[in-house]
N, C-alpha and C positions, 0 to 999 in steps of 0.2 A: 504493501499499499504506499501509495504517494503522499505529501501534502502539499497542495497548492495552494499557493498564496495570490488573488485575482482582484485586482482593480477594477474600479466600473463595472460591477457583477451585475448592477440590479437588471439591464438592459442589453441588448445587440450582441455582439460577440461574447461579452464577458460571461453573460447567461447562459448563453449556449456552450459554452464551453463547462460552466459551472456543469449541467444536466450531463455533460459527457463523463466529465470526471465522477461524479458520484455513480453513474451507471456503470462507470471500472471498478468501481469498490474504491477508489482512491477518497481520500480526506482532501475537503476545501475549506480554505477561509476565504467567503466572498465579503470584500470589502463596499461600503458603497455609502453616500451623503445620506441617505436613508435605508438601514438595513431593513426595515419591515418588508418593503417591496420585495427582497430576496426571501423571507419568509415566507411572505403570503406566496411567491410565486411556489417554490419548493417543498414548503410544509415543516415539519419538524424530522430531522435527519439525524442520527447519531454520526454523520461522518462531517456533518455542514456545520460550521461558525459564523454566522452573519454577525460582520464587525462594522459599526459608525467609521467612517474612516474620509475625510478631507483631505485630499493627497498633496495638497497645501502646506500643512499643519504638521510640522517635524515631530513634535513631542506627542500627537495622536500616531502617526506611522511608527515611532517607535514601541507606541504602548501597545499596537497590534499585533507588530513583531513579535512583542512578549508574549502576547495572548495566544497566537498560532501555538508557540512553540511550547507553551503551557499546556495548551489543550492536546495536541496529536505530538509534542516531543520534537519537531524538527520542522523545516519548510525545505521542499525538495524543489519547488516550480515556483517562480515568481512570474506573472504572467501582468505587465505592466498595459493595461488596456485604457486605463482610464482617460478622456481628451474630449476635446471637441474643436469643430471648424469655425472659421474664420473666410465669408467672403466678401471680395469687393478690391476694387483696386489699392496697391500699396499707399499711395496720396491721400484715398478717400479712409483709410483705416485711421481712428484716432489712436493717441496714446495710450487712452484706458483700456479700449480694445485689444491693441496690438498688448498690452501689460499682463491681461485675462488671462489669454492665449497662450502665453510663457509660459506664464504662471503655474496649470494646469500641465500643459503637452508636455513643458520642457523642465522647470524645477520641481513640479511636482512627481514626477519620473524620478529625480534624481532623489527626491526626500526617501520613497517611497523603499528606490534601492539601496542608500544607504541605510536603511533602518535592517532590511533584512540582509545585506550582506556580513554583518559580524557573525548570525548565526551558521549562515553556508561555509563561511571561510572558517568556523571553528569544526565543522564537520567535514570539510575537503572535498564537498560535493556540492552538485545544483544546477538547474539550468533557470536561466533568466531569456525572458521573450520579451522584448519592446516592439508593441505593435507602433510600426511607423504609418507608409501610406506610398503609393505610387507618387502623390507627392511628393514623398520624401528622398526620390530618387530625381523625378523632373518636375521642375518648377513651370507655372503654367499662370498666365493671365487670369485674373480673376481670385486666384489662390494664394498668392505671394507671402502673406504673412503666416499663414496655416503652413504651405508650404516650407518655411524657415525654419519652423518648430521642430519639423518632422526633421530635415535634415540637420539641424542639432540633434535629434534622437541618435540618425543615423552613426554620427560621427561619434557621439556618447558611445553607441554600442560597438563599435569599431576596436576603438579606444579599451573598452571594457573589456572585451572578447581576447585581447592580447596582455590584458593585465590579471585574466584572473583563470584562464587556461591550466597555467601552473598549477593553480592550487585546487585543480578538479572539477571548477566552474565553467560549463560554457556559458555561451551569450547569442544570442541569433536576433537580429533584428527582421522584422516580420513586416512585409510591402503589401497589404491588401490593395488591390484595384477597386472600382465601382463595385459593390455589395450591396444586397438589393436588402439594407437594412433603414433605418429609421437616419441615418448620418446626416442625409437631405436635407431632414424636417427641421423646425425651428428648436426640436428638443435636444439637438445635437449640433446644430450649425447655427453660428451667429451672422447676420447680413449688414454689412454697413449700412446703416441708414441715410449715410452722405453718398451726393451722384455728382459725379464730375461730367458733362456733356463731352467733355474729349475723349474719355473712356468709353462711350457707348459702342464702340464698335470691338474692342477688346473684354474688357472685365465686363462690362456690362452686357454685351451678348451672354457671356459666361452665366450670370446670373436666371437671363431667359431659359437657357437650356439645362441648366440644373435644377431649375422648376419641373420641366418637362420628364427629365430624366428619374427624379425621384420616386423608388419603388419600382421602376423600368430598368435598374443597373443589372447587367449583365453576372453579377456572381452572386452564387448559392449560399448564402451564410452558412447553412447548415453544414455544408460540405466543407467551409473553412474550419468550423469548427472540430469537426472530425479528422480533419488532418493535422490540427493541434494538439489535439490528443492522444495520437497515435506520435507524431512527432518530437516529442519528448522522451520516447524511448531509443531515438536512433542513437547510435552510440560514437558516431562523428558527425553531428549537425555542423551546418555550414553557417556562417557569419550572418548571411543575410537569406530570407527565406522569399523570394517574389512569388505572390499567390494570385490567379487569375489571369487570362488571356491577354486582357489590356495592358496588365504592368508588362508582361513580358515582352508584348509589342512595343511599350512607352522603353523600355530599358535597350531594346537592339536600335530603335530608332537614334536613341541618346546615343548608343554606342557609335554608329554610323557617321553620326553628324561631329563627334568628337573625334575620329578617326581623319575626318574631311578637313578638319580646322589644324591638324596636327601635321596633314601633309600638305596645306596650304601654307602654313607658318611658321612649319619646323626650321627653317635657316634661321627668321628672328628670334624662336623660342631658347634655342642653343647661343645664340647668338653675345648671350649677358653674363657668360662664366668668363672668368680670369682665363688668360692665354697661358698657358704653361708649355714651358720649353720642351 
């Protein structure tokens, strides 16, 4: 039996993974701002501990990690799933909007990871899954601020992967594309109220497209949850796990574009080194 510690467990990917982990016979510490939602969904279960957690609160994160170890003895898997989106042009986003999304998506992930890591290091084992996005690999108009938070998650995950591998702890950043969850609904996606007409053809167009895409996304969240529930048993997990055909296509396009840049600008790129004899 493994013990999961899942943030944002009341809905979306988090709740689906809770369901599968419990079905496997694993223990789950399911955290949410309102843990009663978790209890109402899953009912009383001997392997489930629902904990109130605002991921931006360091004291509560440390207490939640301690409660997990006190109840189940260890934390084997940390799924950093809590987060939300922000749509709008970069210039349209207010300082308060930017700070709010960074507070949860980046600083919250860091806070929970730092709270859990002492327990994993003591055990010399563990898995950390950080939920990123297709936007964490490929930035796009309309999602610049959100993408920047997920780019931060990607960099943190790569560094953690190298720092923790010698300690028996595996880190993977998960990159979902568009999945049929409530991510594009108001419950998960903030939309900057400011509108600048100059961006109507770029970020403004994305606002319209996103409305039509909501609940018509190509990805099946049930399949994603199933992949994650079995992925944690992989003996040599990769540092990144793209999920969804749209993510794979976006990564391939970016690789091609980057190769073209290197081909065209290689001479300039390498010209900045000191000349050695």
